[in-house]
KEDREN-532381 format. One line per field, with one value per residue (C-alpha): residue number from 1; y, x, z. Coordinates in steps of 0.2 Angstrom, whole numbers. Layout:
REM KEDREN-532381
k c(NUM_...) $
py c(Y_...) $
px c(X_...) $
pz c(Z_...) $
***
This chain:
REM KEDREN-532381
k c(1_2_3_4_5_6_7_8_9_10_11_12_13_14_15_16_17_18_19_20_21_22_23_24_25_26_27_28_29_30_31_32_33_34_35_36_37_38_39_40_41_42_43_44_45_46_47_48_49_50_51_52_53_54_55_56_57_58_59_60_61_62_63_64_65_66_67_68_69_70_71_72_73_74_75_76_77_78_79_80_81_82_83_84_85_86_87_88_89_90_91_92_93_94_95_96_97_98_99_100_101_102_103_104_105_106_107_108_109_110_111_112_113_114_115_116_117) $
py c(0_17_31_43_59_47_48_64_66_56_66_83_75_70_88_97_84_89_110_108_99_112_128_117_119_135_147_150_135_141_144_157_167_168_177_190_204_209_214_208_189_183_181_164_162_160_159_151_145_145_154_169_179_189_203_212_223_219_202_187_174_158_163_144_147_158_169_184_185_179_165_158_140_153_164_155_166_157_139_124_117_134_131_112_114_130_118_107_115_120_102_93_76_68_79_72_52_57_63_46_37_48_34_21_17_4_12_5_14_4_2_-2_-2_4_19_23_27) $
px c(0_9_10_1_14_16_0_-3_12_3_-14_-1_10_-9_-16_-2_-4_-23_-18_-3_-11_-27_-10_-4_-20_-25_-11_4_17_31_45_34_32_50_53_39_43_26_26_10_6_-5_-24_-31_-51_-60_-76_-87_-107_-106_-93_-89_-78_-65_-56_-40_-31_-39_-35_-50_-50_-63_-65_-67_-71_-84_-76_-72_-53_-41_-34_-14_-21_-35_-21_-16_-4_6_18_7_15_15_-6_-7_3_-6_-24_-21_-14_-34_-40_-46_-42_-59_-56_-36_-45_-57_-47_-38_-52_-59_-61_-55_-72_-87_-102_-117_-120_-123_-101_-102_-82_-69_-64_-78_-87) $
pz c(2_-2_10_9_5_-9_-18_-16_-27_-40_-36_-40_-56_-62_-61_-69_-80_-86_-84_-96_-107_-106_-107_-124_-130_-126_-127_-139_-144_-132_-144_-152_-136_-129_-146_-145_-139_-131_-115_-112_-113_-128_-124_-127_-131_-113_-112_-99_-98_-80_-74_-72_-81_-74_-82_-76_-84_-103_-101_-97_-85_-79_-61_-57_-38_-44_-27_-38_-38_-48_-39_-45_-52_-61_-72_-87_-86_-72_-79_-77_-61_-50_-56_-54_-33_-29_-34_-26_-9_-13_-12_2_4_-2_-17_-20_-20_-31_-43_-42_-44_-61_-75_-65_-58_-69_-75_-74_-91_-108_-108_-94_-91_-82_-89_-92_-76) $
***
């Protein structure tokens, strides 16, 4: 059985991977970003149906926890490891356990297999 710190480290790596995947999909390539001499980061498309949009200095961010404040994990300008570290620090033990179970629980639906729950 794995120890709790090792499991939390695994969860943190999963969250980093998820944030990295979403960041890569929404922001320009790193080579392009490094070559750009603009003082302001390029705004990715930010749309939302269920959460509010925060505007700061002409940039748009999703207010994922609906607190009206731009939290580090909501700031797409930060690197994915920093965003993941902030998000994991806010998660409860139950949230972290739920992340470990996501996609592994059996479903009772028509597919009903592992990974489809």
